[in-house]
LOLUMLUM-198289 format. One record per atom (N, C-alpha, C, O): residue number from 0; x, y, z; atom name. Coordinates in steps of 0.2 Angstrom, whole numbers, plus 5000, padded with zeros to 4 digits. Layout:
BEGIN
{NUM {X Y Z} 'CA'};
...
This chain:
BEGIN
{0 {5004 4994 5000} 'N'};
{0 {5000 5000 5000} 'CA'};
{0 {5004 5006 5000} 'C'};
{0 {5001 5012 5001} 'O'};
{1 {5011 5006 4999} 'N'};
{1 {5015 5012 4999} 'CA'};
{1 {5018 5013 4992} 'C'};
{1 {5017 5008 4988} 'O'};
{2 {5020 5019 4990} 'N'};
{2 {5023 5020 4984} 'CA'};
{2 {5029 5015 4983} 'C'};
{2 {5032 5013 4987} 'O'};
{3 {5030 5014 4976} 'N'};
{3 {5036 5010 4975} 'CA'};
{3 {5042 5014 4975} 'C'};
{3 {5042 5020 4974} 'O'};
{4 {5048 5011 4976} 'N'};
{4 {5055 5015 4975} 'CA'};
{4 {5055 5020 4969} 'C'};
{4 {5053 5017 4964} 'O'};
{5 {5057 5026 4970} 'N'};
{5 {5057 5031 4964} 'CA'};
{5 {5051 5035 4964} 'C'};
{5 {5051 5041 4961} 'O'};
{6 {5045 5033 4967} 'N'};
{6 {5039 5037 4967} 'CA'};
{6 {5039 5042 4973} 'C'};
{6 {5043 5041 4978} 'O'};
{7 {5036 5047 4972} 'N'};
{7 {5035 5052 4978} 'CA'};
{7 {5031 5049 4984} 'C'};
{7 {5026 5045 4982} 'O'};
{8 {5033 5050 4990} 'N'};
{8 {5029 5048 4996} 'CA'};
{8 {5034 5043 4999} 'C'};
{8 {5040 5043 4997} 'O'};
{9 {5032 5039 5004} 'N'};
{9 {5036 5035 5008} 'CA'};
{9 {5035 5028 5006} 'C'};
{9 {5030 5025 5008} 'O'};
{10 {5040 5025 5003} 'N'};
{10 {5040 5018 5001} 'CA'};
{10 {5043 5014 5007} 'C'};
{10 {5047 5016 5011} 'O'};
{11 {5040 5009 5009} 'N'};
{11 {5042 5005 5015} 'CA'};
{11 {5044 4998 5012} 'C'};
{11 {5040 4994 5009} 'O'};
{12 {5050 4996 5014} 'N'};
{12 {5053 4989 5011} 'CA'};
{12 {5055 4985 5018} 'C'};
{12 {5059 4988 5022} 'O'};
{13 {5052 4979 5018} 'N'};
{13 {5054 4975 5023} 'CA'};
{13 {5059 4970 5021} 'C'};
{13 {5059 4968 5015} 'O'};
{14 {5064 4968 5025} 'N'};
{14 {5069 4963 5023} 'CA'};
{14 {5072 4959 5029} 'C'};
{14 {5071 4961 5034} 'O'};
{15 {5075 4954 5027} 'N'};
{15 {5078 4949 5032} 'CA'};
{15 {5084 4951 5034} 'C'};
{15 {5088 4955 5030} 'O'};
{16 {5086 4950 5040} 'N'};
{16 {5093 4951 5043} 'CA'};
{16 {5097 4945 5043} 'C'};
{16 {5103 4946 5042} 'O'};
{17 {5094 4939 5044} 'N'};
{17 {5098 4933 5044} 'CA'};
{17 {5096 4928 5039} 'C'};
{17 {5100 4924 5037} 'O'};
{18 {5090 4928 5037} 'N'};
{18 {5087 4923 5032} 'CA'};
{18 {5088 4925 5025} 'C'};
{18 {5088 4931 5024} 'O'};
{19 {5087 4921 5020} 'N'};
{19 {5087 4923 5013} 'CA'};
{19 {5093 4927 5011} 'C'};
{19 {5092 4932 5007} 'O'};
{20 {5099 4926 5014} 'N'};
{20 {5104 4930 5012} 'CA'};
{20 {5105 4936 5016} 'C'};
{20 {5110 4939 5015} 'O'};
{21 {5101 4937 5020} 'N'};
{21 {5102 4943 5025} 'CA'};
{21 {5103 4950 5022} 'C'};
{21 {5108 4953 5023} 'O'};
{22 {5098 4952 5017} 'N'};
{22 {5100 4958 5014} 'CA'};
{22 {5100 4964 5018} 'C'};
{22 {5103 4969 5017} 'O'};
{23 {5097 4964 5024} 'N'};
{23 {5097 4970 5029} 'CA'};
{23 {5101 4968 5035} 'C'};
{23 {5100 4971 5040} 'O'};
{24 {5106 4963 5035} 'N'};
{24 {5110 4961 5040} 'CA'};
{24 {5113 4966 5044} 'C'};
{24 {5112 4967 5050} 'O'};
{25 {5116 4971 5041} 'N'};
{25 {5119 4977 5044} 'CA'};
{25 {5115 4983 5045} 'C'};
{25 {5118 4988 5045} 'O'};
{26 {5109 4982 5044} 'N'};
{26 {5105 4988 5045} 'CA'};
{26 {5106 4993 5051} 'C'};
{26 {5106 4999 5051} 'O'};
{27 {5108 4989 5056} 'N'};
{27 {5110 4993 5063} 'CA'};
{27 {5116 4997 5062} 'C'};
{27 {5117 5001 5067} 'O'};
{28 {5120 4996 5057} 'N'};
{28 {5126 5000 5057} 'CA'};
{28 {5125 5006 5052} 'C'};
{28 {5130 5010 5052} 'O'};
{29 {5120 5007 5049} 'N'};
{29 {5119 5013 5045} 'CA'};
{29 {5118 5019 5050} 'C'};
{29 {5115 5019 5055} 'O'};
{30 {5121 5025 5047} 'N'};
{30 {5120 5031 5051} 'CA'};
{30 {5118 5037 5046} 'C'};
{30 {5118 5036 5040} 'O'};
{31 {5116 5042 5049} 'N'};
{31 {5113 5048 5045} 'CA'};
{31 {5119 5050 5040} 'C'};
{31 {5125 5051 5042} 'O'};
{32 {5117 5051 5034} 'N'};
{32 {5122 5053 5029} 'CA'};
{32 {5124 5047 5025} 'C'};
{32 {5127 5048 5019} 'O'};
{33 {5124 5041 5027} 'N'};
{33 {5125 5035 5023} 'CA'};
{33 {5121 5035 5017} 'C'};
{33 {5115 5037 5017} 'O'};
{34 {5124 5033 5011} 'N'};
{34 {5120 5032 5005} 'CA'};
{34 {5119 5025 5003} 'C'};
{34 {5124 5021 5004} 'O'};
{35 {5114 5023 5000} 'N'};
{35 {5113 5016 4997} 'CA'};
{35 {5109 5017 4991} 'C'};
{35 {5105 5022 4990} 'O'};
{36 {5109 5011 4987} 'N'};
{36 {5105 5011 4981} 'CA'};
{36 {5100 5006 4981} 'C'};
{36 {5101 5000 4983} 'O'};
{37 {5094 5008 4978} 'N'};
{37 {5089 5003 4977} 'CA'};
{37 {5087 5003 4970} 'C'};
{37 {5086 5008 4967} 'O'};
{38 {5087 4997 4967} 'N'};
{38 {5085 4996 4960} 'CA'};
{38 {5078 4993 4960} 'C'};
{38 {5077 4987 4962} 'O'};
{39 {5074 4996 4956} 'N'};
{39 {5067 4994 4955} 'CA'};
{39 {5066 4994 4948} 'C'};
{39 {5066 4999 4945} 'O'};
{40 {5064 4989 4945} 'N'};
{40 {5062 4988 4938} 'CA'};
{40 {5067 4991 4933} 'C'};
{40 {5065 4995 4928} 'O'};
{41 {5073 4990 4935} 'N'};
{41 {5079 4992 4930} 'CA'};
{41 {5081 4999 4931} 'C'};
{41 {5086 5001 4928} 'O'};
{42 {5078 5002 4936} 'N'};
{42 {5081 5009 4937} 'CA'};
{42 {5083 5010 4944} 'C'};
{42 {5080 5007 4949} 'O'};
{43 {5089 5013 4945} 'N'};
{43 {5092 5013 4952} 'CA'};
{43 {5091 5020 4955} 'C'};
{43 {5091 5025 4951} 'O'};
{44 {5090 5020 4961} 'N'};
{44 {5088 5026 4965} 'CA'};
{44 {5093 5026 4971} 'C'};
{44 {5094 5022 4974} 'O'};
{45 {5097 5032 4972} 'N'};
{45 {5101 5033 4977} 'CA'};
{45 {5098 5037 4983} 'C'};
{45 {5094 5042 4982} 'O'};
{46 {5098 5034 4989} 'N'};
{46 {5095 5036 4995} 'CA'};
{46 {5100 5038 5000} 'C'};
{46 {5105 5035 5000} 'O'};
{47 {5099 5044 5003} 'N'};
{47 {5103 5046 5009} 'CA'};
{47 {5099 5045 5015} 'C'};
{47 {5094 5048 5016} 'O'};
{48 {5102 5042 5020} 'N'};
{48 {5099 5041 5027} 'CA'};
{48 {5098 5047 5030} 'C'};
{48 {5103 5051 5031} 'O'};
{49 {5092 5048 5033} 'N'};
{49 {5091 5054 5037} 'CA'};
{49 {5089 5052 5044} 'C'};
{49 {5089 5057 5048} 'O'};
{50 {5087 5046 5045} 'N'};
{50 {5086 5044 5052} 'CA'};
{50 {5088 5037 5053} 'C'};
{50 {5086 5033 5048} 'O'};
{51 {5091 5035 5058} 'N'};
{51 {5094 5028 5058} 'CA'};
{51 {5093 5025 5065} 'C'};
{51 {5093 5029 5070} 'O'};
{52 {5092 5019 5066} 'N'};
{52 {5092 5015 5072} 'CA'};
{52 {5086 5016 5077} 'C'};
{52 {5087 5014 5083} 'O'};
{53 {5080 5017 5074} 'N'};
{53 {5074 5017 5078} 'CA'};
{53 {5071 5010 5079} 'C'};
{53 {5071 5007 5074} 'O'};
{54 {5070 5008 5085} 'N'};
{54 {5067 5002 5086} 'CA'};
{54 {5059 5003 5088} 'C'};
{54 {5058 5007 5093} 'O'};
{55 {5055 4999 5085} 'N'};
{55 {5048 5000 5086} 'CA'};
{55 {5045 4993 5088} 'C'};
{55 {5048 4988 5086} 'O'};
{56 {5039 4993 5090} 'N'};
{56 {5036 4986 5091} 'CA'};
{56 {5033 4983 5084} 'C'};
{56 {5032 4987 5080} 'O'};
{57 {5033 4977 5084} 'N'};
{57 {5031 4974 5077} 'CA'};
{57 {5024 4975 5075} 'C'};
{57 {5023 4974 5069} 'O'};
{58 {5020 4978 5079} 'N'};
{58 {5013 4979 5077} 'CA'};
{58 {5012 4987 5076} 'C'};
{58 {5006 4989 5075} 'O'};
{59 {5017 4991 5077} 'N'};
{59 {5017 4998 5077} 'CA'};
{59 {5017 5001 5070} 'C'};
{59 {5022 5005 5068} 'O'};
{60 {5012 4999 5066} 'N'};
{60 {5012 5001 5059} 'CA'};
{60 {5011 5009 5058} 'C'};
{60 {5014 5011 5053} 'O'};
{61 {5008 5012 5062} 'N'};
{61 {5007 5019 5062} 'CA'};
{61 {5014 5023 5061} 'C'};
{61 {5014 5028 5057} 'O'};
{62 {5019 5021 5064} 'N'};
{62 {5026 5024 5064} 'CA'};
{62 {5029 5023 5057} 'C'};
{62 {5033 5026 5055} 'O'};
{63 {5027 5017 5054} 'N'};
{63 {5030 5016 5047} 'CA'};
{63 {5027 5020 5042} 'C'};
{63 {5030 5023 5038} 'O'};
{64 {5020 5021 5043} 'N'};
{64 {5017 5024 5037} 'CA'};
{64 {5016 5032 5038} 'C'};
{64 {5015 5036 5033} 'O'};
{65 {5017 5035 5044} 'N'};
{65 {5016 5042 5045} 'CA'};
{65 {5022 5046 5045} 'C'};
{65 {5024 5049 5050} 'O'};
{66 {5026 5045 5040} 'N'};
{66 {5033 5048 5039} 'CA'};
{66 {5034 5051 5032} 'C'};
{66 {5031 5048 5027} 'O'};
{67 {5037 5056 5031} 'N'};
{67 {5039 5058 5025} 'CA'};
{67 {5034 5063 5022} 'C'};
{67 {5030 5065 5025} 'O'};
{68 {5036 5065 5016} 'N'};
{68 {5032 5071 5012} 'CA'};
{68 {5030 5068 5006} 'C'};
{68 {5033 5064 5003} 'O'};
{69 {5023 5069 5005} 'N'};
{69 {5020 5067 4998} 'CA'};
{69 {5024 5070 4992} 'C'};
{69 {5022 5067 4987} 'O'};
{70 {5028 5075 4993} 'N'};
{70 {5031 5078 4987} 'CA'};
{70 {5038 5076 4986} 'C'};
{70 {5042 5078 4982} 'O'};
{71 {5041 5072 4991} 'N'};
{71 {5048 5069 4990} 'CA'};
{71 {5048 5062 4990} 'C'};
{71 {5043 5058 4992} 'O'};
{72 {5054 5059 4988} 'N'};
{72 {5055 5052 4987} 'CA'};
{72 {5058 5050 4994} 'C'};
{72 {5064 5051 4995} 'O'};
{73 {5054 5046 4998} 'N'};
{73 {5056 5044 5004} 'CA'};
{73 {5056 5036 5004} 'C'};
{73 {5053 5033 5000} 'O'};
{74 {5060 5033 5009} 'N'};
{74 {5060 5026 5009} 'CA'};
{74 {5062 5024 5016} 'C'};
{74 {5066 5027 5020} 'O'};
{75 {5058 5019 5019} 'N'};
{75 {5059 5016 5026} 'CA'};
{75 {5061 5009 5025} 'C'};
{75 {5057 5005 5022} 'O'};
{76 {5067 5007 5027} 'N'};
{76 {5069 5000 5027} 'CA'};
{76 {5067 4997 5034} 'C'};
{76 {5068 5001 5039} 'O'};
{77 {5064 4991 5034} 'N'};
{77 {5062 4988 5040} 'CA'};
{77 {5064 4981 5041} 'C'};
{77 {5064 4977 5036} 'O'};
{78 {5067 4979 5047} 'N'};
{78 {5069 4972 5048} 'CA'};
{78 {5068 4970 5055} 'C'};
{78 {5068 4975 5060} 'O'};
{79 {5067 4964 5056} 'N'};
{79 {5066 4962 5063} 'CA'};
{79 {5073 4963 5067} 'C'};
{79 {5078 4963 5064} 'O'};
{80 {5072 4964 5074} 'N'};
{80 {5078 4966 5078} 'CA'};
{80 {5076 4964 5085} 'C'};
{80 {5071 4963 5087} 'O'};
{81 {5082 4964 5089} 'N'};
{81 {5081 4964 5096} 'CA'};
{81 {5081 4971 5099} 'C'};
{81 {5083 4975 5095} 'O'};
{82 {5079 4972 5105} 'N'};
{82 {5079 4979 5107} 'CA'};
{82 {5086 4983 5107} 'C'};
{82 {5086 4989 5106} 'O'};
{83 {5091 4979 5107} 'N'};
{83 {5098 4981 5107} 'CA'};
{83 {5100 4982 5100} 'C'};
{83 {5106 4983 5098} 'O'};
{84 {5096 4981 5095} 'N'};
{84 {5097 4982 5087} 'CA'};
{84 {5101 4977 5084} 'C'};
{84 {5103 4977 5079} 'O'};
{85 {5102 4971 5088} 'N'};
{85 {5105 4965 5085} 'CA'};
{85 {5100 4961 5082} 'C'};
{85 {5095 4961 5084} 'O'};
{86 {5102 4956 5077} 'N'};
{86 {5097 4952 5074} 'CA'};
{86 {5096 4946 5080} 'C'};
{86 {5100 4945 5084} 'O'};
{87 {5090 4944 5080} 'N'};
{87 {5084 4946 5077} 'CA'};
{87 {5079 4943 5081} 'C'};
{87 {5079 4938 5084} 'O'};
{88 {5073 4947 5082} 'N'};
{88 {5068 4945 5086} 'CA'};
{88 {5061 4948 5083} 'C'};
{88 {5061 4954 5081} 'O'};
{89 {5056 4943 5082} 'N'};
{89 {5051 4945 5078} 'CA'};
{89 {5046 4950 5082} 'C'};
{89 {5041 4952 5079} 'O'};
{90 {5047 4952 5088} 'N'};
{90 {5043 4956 5092} 'CA'};
{90 {5045 4963 5091} 'C'};
{90 {5041 4968 5093} 'O'};
{91 {5051 4965 5088} 'N'};
{91 {5053 4972 5087} 'CA'};
{91 {5055 4973 5079} 'C'};
{91 {5057 4968 5076} 'O'};
{92 {5055 4979 5077} 'N'};
{92 {5057 4981 5071} 'CA'};
{92 {5062 4987 5071} 'C'};
{92 {5061 4991 5075} 'O'};
{93 {5068 4986 5067} 'N'};
{93 {5073 4991 5067} 'CA'};
{93 {5071 4995 5060} 'C'};
{93 {5070 4992 5055} 'O'};
{94 {5071 5002 5061} 'N'};
{94 {5069 5006 5055} 'CA'};
{94 {5074 5011 5053} 'C'};
{94 {5077 5014 5058} 'O'};
{95 {5076 5012 5047} 'N'};
{95 {5080 5017 5044} 'CA'};
{95 {5076 5021 5039} 'C'};
{95 {5073 5018 5035} 'O'};
{96 {5077 5027 5039} 'N'};
{96 {5073 5031 5034} 'CA'};
{96 {5078 5035 5030} 'C'};
{96 {5084 5037 5032} 'O'};
{97 {5076 5036 5024} 'N'};
{97 {5081 5039 5019} 'CA'};
{97 {5077 5043 5014} 'C'};
{97 {5071 5042 5013} 'O'};
{98 {5080 5048 5010} 'N'};
{98 {5077 5052 5005} 'CA'};
{98 {5081 5051 4999} 'C'};
{98 {5087 5050 4999} 'O'};
{99 {5078 5052 4993} 'N'};
{99 {5081 5052 4987} 'CA'};
{99 {5080 5059 4983} 'C'};
{99 {5075 5062 4984} 'O'};
{100 {5085 5061 4980} 'N'};
{100 {5085 5068 4976} 'CA'};
{100 {5080 5067 4970} 'C'};
{100 {5078 5072 4967} 'O'};
């Protein structure tokens, strides 16, 4: 129900930290100013981290969806975490927020 990467608004992407190759294994090491690339349908988008290391409850969807500007390209990365930001516990989520030019 969120925009896809590259569209304006807040895209929300969930990923594993330990299973299926662990694409978000090191999500806890990202800091404000870090850049990463997301490729969607053959187009790459560079995002810059604006908020890192927030831990929320696994059912706190309001914090995932109530961020960003409808006029900017935002992205929220989400993965399971322990309260200390280490992998992995399904009761908590680690989120990192970023924007693209």
